[in-house]
N, C-alpha and C positions, 0 to 999 in steps of 0.2 A: 503493501500498499504507499504512495507517495502521499508523504503531506504535506498542508500546506500551509499550517496552522507552525507560525513561531513554538509559541509554546505547547507542549502535550506531554499526558500522563501516561509515567511509564511506571510499571511493576519490578520491584528486585526482590530477590532468594537465594543466600547462600553468596553472592555476589553473580547470579545470573541477574543480568537487564531483561526483560523480557518488553518488546514494541507495543503498541494501537498495533491491533492487526484486524477488526471491526471497523470502527469509525473513525474517523478526524476532525473530532472534536477541542476543538483550542481553549486553553486554559488565558481566562483574558482577567488581565491583572488590575488590581485596583477593585475585586467586586467578590463578591464569598462565594464559592462551590461547595455543593453537597459532591463527597469520593466514597465511593463504597466498594470496598476490595472482601471475594470469596477465593475461600483456599480448598483446596481436599486432598488430602495426604496421598501417596499413590501406593497400592497396594503393597508394590514392597519395593525393597530398595534401588533395584535396577529396571523395574516393572515400565519406563516413564508413560505411564497412566495414571499419574497426577494433575491436578485443573487449579491453575490460577487464573481467575478472571476479575473487572473493577470496574467500574460504571464511575462517569462524571454524570452531576447533574441528571442522573436516570438516562442517561445514554450508555448502554453498553459499549466500551472503548477498545477492550482486550480481552481475549480468551485463549487461554491457551491451555490444552488437554494432553500434551505428548511431554508432560514436565517430571522430575523425579522430584518429587516435595516429598522431605522427608516422613519419619515413623511417629516422631517425636514432635509435642507441642510448643507453641510460637516461648522461645527466649525473650524475645524483645518483642515492639513494633514501633518503629521508626516514619515518622510522616516529615520530610526531610524535602526541601527543594534543592536541587542541583544543577547550576547552571555547567554546559559540559559546552561551549562555544569558543571555539578558535578564531571563527571568523569574525567572530560578535565580541569582543571581551567584553568585560562588566568594570563599568565604569562609576557607578552609584547604590549606594546603599539598602537591600533589600529588608522588607518584613514582613512576615507570616505568621498570622495571628490567625489562632482555631480557638474553634467553642462546640461545645458538645460531643465530644470523642466518645465511641462507647464501643465497646467491642464486645463481640459474641463467638469466644471459645468454648464450646463443648469437648 
């Protein structure tokens, strides 16, 4: 999928970054957004049948069904912005404000 928006919502786990592959939904700076994440463990450590999917403002952005997601519970959950652009270096200070973070971990 070719992205048209300058800011995108990606998911990552254990050092693996998952790109949006369903919809190109841009993150608008200066606006509140709703972010949802769903993860299902793989049946074994090598089966590659784990699930990671995420939504931005109610729109499914990414869905990966062929990942090895660990059999262990979450040790940490991080919500962090990342600026990874060599072509457009950062020149200003940014802030991320969060409200009503809810985790449901079975």
